[in-house]
VOGU-3710 file (C-alpha; in Angstrom, 3 decimals, decimal comma):
1> mplenlslqe> 77,516/119,033/32,211  80,006/116,449/30,848  78,748/114,438/27,859  79,268/111,224/29,818  76,820/112,433/32,475  74,243/113,353/29,835  74,504/109,856/28,370  74,181/108,282/31,829  71,157/110,439/32,582  69,444/109,300/29,386
11> eilklkeekr> 70,051/105,630/30,221  68,822/106,105/33,786  65,628/107,876/32,710  64,875/105,168/30,149  65,416/102,303/32,604  63,502/104,115/35,323  60,445/104,299/33,095  60,753/100,658/32,001  60,986/99,405/35,594  58,378/101,775/37,053
21> aiilshnyqr> 61,018/103,080/39,435  61,534/106,293/41,377  64,875/107,701/42,482  65,328/109,212/45,931  68,354/111,344/46,790  69,369/112,563/50,203  70,294/116,248/50,539  73,959/115,279/51,063  74,380/113,450/47,747  76,520/114,663/44,830
31> devqdiadfv> 75,022/117,447/42,719  74,485/115,257/39,647  72,727/112,592/41,730  70,361/115,186/43,181  69,638/116,384/39,632  68,586/112,928/38,395  66,376/112,188/41,419  62,592/112,377/41,466  62,690/113,525/45,071  65,444/115,133/47,146
41> gdslelsrta> 65,168/115,525/50,908  66,050/114,103/54,297  65,861/110,382/54,974  62,436/109,944/56,586  60,807/112,575/54,397  61,942/110,627/51,321  60,737/107,268/52,620  57,334/108,681/53,549  57,014/110,234/50,101  57,990/106,984/48,373
51> atikcdvivf> 55,285/105,130/50,300  52,639/107,339/48,646  53,926/106,941/45,061  52,706/104,222/42,717  55,871/102,440/41,638  57,489/99,012/41,710  61,072/99,999/42,522  62,624/102,566/44,871  66,255/103,466/44,134  67,684/105,123/47,239
61> agvnfmaesa> 70,789/107,271/46,848  71,765/107,478/50,485  73,107/105,206/53,219  71,940/101,851/54,547  69,513/102,894/57,282  67,681/105,155/54,809  66,979/102,285/52,430  65,832/100,246/55,433  63,340/102,987/56,333  61,989/102,861/52,780
71> silspgktvl> 61,598/99,089/53,099  59,829/99,497/56,445  57,277/101,910/54,987  56,961/100,270/51,529  57,169/96,498/52,148  55,538/95,654/48,811  58,131/97,528/46,748  61,663/96,600/45,759  64,142/98,926/47,494  67,609/99,270/45,976
81> lteidancpm> 70,547/100,937/47,748  72,886/102,515/45,196  76,093/101,516/47,039  75,986/98,551/49,428  78,925/99,758/51,531  77,458/103,244/52,005  76,811/103,024/55,717  76,341/105,524/58,538  79,106/105,424/61,172  76,781/106,945/63,781
91> admirvdspr> 74,087/104,330/63,152  76,779/101,661/63,523  77,728/103,013/66,953  74,766/101,263/68,551  73,617/97,668/68,333  70,746/95,853/69,970  72,834/93,071/71,487  76,307/92,922/69,912  78,617/95,933/70,219  80,897/97,111/67,427
101> pvrksfpgfd> 84,729/97,142/67,332  86,455/99,584/69,653  87,877/101,966/67,038  86,971/102,999/63,532  88,647/105,563/61,302  86,926/107,591/58,629  88,706/107,724/55,240  88,587/110,666/52,894  90,265/113,301/55,056  93,854/114,564/55,186
111> nppqyvypve> 93,858/114,055/58,931  91,092/111,531/59,670  89,874/111,501/63,280  89,443/108,289/65,231  86,622/107,781/67,667  85,997/105,327/70,453  82,690/103,513/70,231  80,659/102,929/73,409  81,510/99,220/73,288  80,798/98,414/76,903
121> ftlrdikaqh> 77,028/98,604/76,393  74,359/97,470/73,964  70,853/98,882/73,692  69,472/95,991/75,721  72,115/96,618/78,398  71,102/100,236/78,847  67,412/99,297/78,867  68,120/96,768/81,620  69,868/99,473/83,658  66,838/101,757/83,330
131> pgvpvvtyvn> 63,776/99,484/83,425  60,554/101,127/82,328  62,297/104,149/80,803  61,142/104,655/77,192  63,681/104,623/74,377  63,525/107,538/71,930  65,462/106,561/68,819  66,761/108,917/66,175  65,708/107,843/62,675  69,424/107,685/61,801
141> ttadvkaesd> 69,611/104,123/63,134  69,310/100,614/61,745  65,944/98,866/61,522  66,634/96,416/64,369  67,454/99,297/66,718  64,185/101,013/65,779  62,356/97,748/66,428  63,806/97,608/69,947  62,648/101,176/70,672  59,455/102,756/71,938
151> icctsanvvk> 59,290/105,718/69,575  61,409/107,351/66,881  62,312/111,001/66,426  63,950/113,258/63,868  66,405/116,078/64,444  63,473/118,461/63,968  60,981/116,919/66,398  63,114/115,292/69,118  61,937/117,720/71,833  58,295/117,409/70,814
161> vieslpedkv> 58,568/113,594/70,880  60,171/113,595/74,337  57,523/115,992/75,644  54,767/113,740/74,269  55,748/110,886/76,599  54,223/110,666/80,106  57,484/109,579/81,757  59,799/112,187/83,281  62,904/110,325/82,066  63,853/109,028/78,597
171> icipdknlsm> 66,728/107,171/76,943  67,742/109,044/73,784  69,904/107,246/71,214  72,357/107,283/69,513  73,506/110,914/69,002  74,849/112,523/72,178  74,761/115,984/70,595  71,105/115,701/69,613  70,409/114,398/73,121  72,185/117,357/74,710
181> waqkntkkqv> 70,221/119,763/72,520  67,020/118,022/73,616  68,087/118,192/77,277  68,618/121,943/76,924  65,034/122,307/75,704  63,141/119,985/78,056  62,762/119,645/81,819  62,717/115,856/81,537  65,860/113,856/82,218  67,564/112,639/79,046
191> iawdgfchvh> 69,855/109,609/79,290  72,194/109,919/76,309  74,168/107,399/74,289  77,764/108,244/73,359  77,257/108,266/69,599  77,778/111,092/67,112  78,033/112,068/63,460  81,706/112,594/62,639  80,818/115,302/60,078  79,063/117,489/62,653
201> ervtpddvkk> 81,109/116,489/65,701  84,288/117,911/64,170  82,951/121,499/64,251  84,287/123,582/67,167  83,462/127,025/68,581  86,686/128,280/66,991  85,315/127,252/63,599  82,183/129,285/64,301  84,208/132,329/65,342  86,329/132,061/62,205
211> aklehpnavl> 83,309/131,732/59,914  81,527/134,664/61,529  84,660/136,788/61,258  84,972/135,955/57,542  81,245/136,500/56,891  80,040/139,122/59,425  76,711/139,688/57,662  75,767/136,007/57,451  73,257/134,126/59,592  74,528/130,833/61,029
221> mahpecriev> 72,298/127,787/60,591  73,477/124,717/62,515  72,296/121,109/62,536  71,494/119,709/66,011  74,037/116,928/65,433  76,684/119,605/66,118  78,179/119,979/69,598  76,050/121,879/72,101  78,624/124,671/72,425  78,392/125,188/68,646
231> lemadhvtst> 74,596/125,158/68,722  74,576/127,799/71,441  76,477/130,106/69,063  74,116/129,545/66,137  71,391/131,916/65,002  69,107/129,077/63,956  69,264/125,386/64,916  67,336/123,054/62,640  67,354/119,975/60,397  68,372/119,994/56,725
241> sgmlrfakss> 64,748/120,441/55,654  64,430/123,178/58,256  67,459/124,945/56,797  65,894/124,875/53,347  62,652/126,371/54,660  64,411/128,973/56,808  66,715/130,140/54,007  63,789/130,504/51,621  61,564/132,452/54,028  64,259/134,614/55,637
251> sekefivgte> 64,860/138,194/54,529  68,591/137,683/55,174  70,882/137,447/52,142  73,895/135,536/53,504  74,020/132,266/55,416  76,687/130,094/57,026  75,608/126,467/56,685  76,508/124,156/59,563  75,888/120,765/58,014  77,243/118,459/55,284
261> igllyrlrke> 78,232/120,513/52,246  75,912/118,576/49,911  73,050/120,750/51,133  74,718/123,844/49,644  73,802/122,733/46,117  70,072/122,726/46,818  70,223/125,877/48,938  71,911/127,790/46,104  69,629/126,273/43,470  66,463/127,258/45,337
271> npekvfyplr> 67,761/130,681/46,417  69,866/132,078/43,542  69,702/135,594/44,946  71,258/134,547/48,271  74,787/133,510/49,262  75,687/130,378/51,247  79,015/129,546/52,908  80,044/126,205/54,461  80,803/126,391/58,177  83,791/124,138/57,418
281> rdmicpnmkk> 84,809/123,133/53,913  85,583/119,578/55,047  82,074/118,857/56,363  81,912/115,935/53,946  80,389/112,491/54,504  82,463/110,040/52,409  79,655/107,487/52,545  77,144/109,920/51,076  79,548/110,723/48,271  80,023/107,079/47,245
291> ttlksvlral> 76,984/107,176/44,995  77,531/108,396/41,430  75,351/108,362/38,316  77,036/105,050/37,462  75,839/103,692/40,825  72,253/104,665/40,045  72,453/103,143/36,565  73,955/99,900/37,881  71,211/99,594/40,510  68,538/99,877/37,824
301> kennytikvp> 70,339/97,590/35,370  71,308/94,825/37,789  68,497/95,227/40,327  70,979/95,514/43,184  71,561/96,066/46,012  68,187/94,965/47,391  67,312/96,029/50,945  64,497/94,025/52,528  63,713/94,331/56,239  62,286/91,035/57,584
311> ehirvpakra> 58,763/91,213/58,980  59,705/90,413/62,600  61,832/93,583/62,564  59,796/95,677/60,141  56,551/95,543/62,116  57,879/96,798/65,491  60,154/99,296/63,710  57,174/100,704/61,827  55,256/100,883/65,112  57,997/103,122/66,553
321> ldrmlevk> 57,877/105,327/63,440  54,077/105,469/63,441  54,029/106,456/67,085  56,301/109,393/66,246  54,030/110,441/63,370  51,089/110,539/65,762  52,800/113,242/67,845  51,189/116,615/67,100
//
């Protein structure tokens, strides 16, 4: 490890103790950020863990909606986002009552794709078109969208959440790929939003064929944010936490990993006797990579950037999360 990083780590650990803080890192963060964190995991898992820990400050190395979730579940604690402009393009593809700009490009790639947002509708528009139909909202959304929803879901439990509802029709937002995966696994009608994660959406069946040809003995794990035709070619479809559990318990020795490449660090660290290959080497989220050790240190030093969800949004948003947690 570079000497500069060792010095930064020492400063961070000292300040963390002084401020009674904990550091949360999403699975997609840089290796050195994961190493300094008290807890590494997926977004909701981290926020739920933080709510049970006695601390004054939560430093969240992730993107905006993740820090909001921490604020929703820990209203009495100070929540700091390590980089204020670390957002989630998919979460930004849906708004309660004011749609986003038509096009947005994603920097950080040699040939960045451009996507068209579903600007003709807002969440309230689609609810008005389908009165009485419950809204199932992926946790990868902003707090106000959660507050406007009936129940939340994760990539791991979306089918179970849909099946828990008495209605035979649901609105599922914002990820169309997750919605299509849910539709494949339920008899209920799923009304999908046209949102997506650009990291997972870019993967094609040709990429899968190429990876399997290069690594014929490897098992393919794919995140349900991938396209349905990719998921149908996978050996195991699951969330990031699910991938970690599956890789650890499986007797297989080689794995192709169909999600953001940040997860490879933890997979290799926890399974040194196994080999992991990225499904595509450019499955990189630029927003997740914005946070560095300097970002974490600055957050602790300057007490920024504070994320505080107002009560009129926090309470109904927490209700939607709690309702999901009640699903067995």
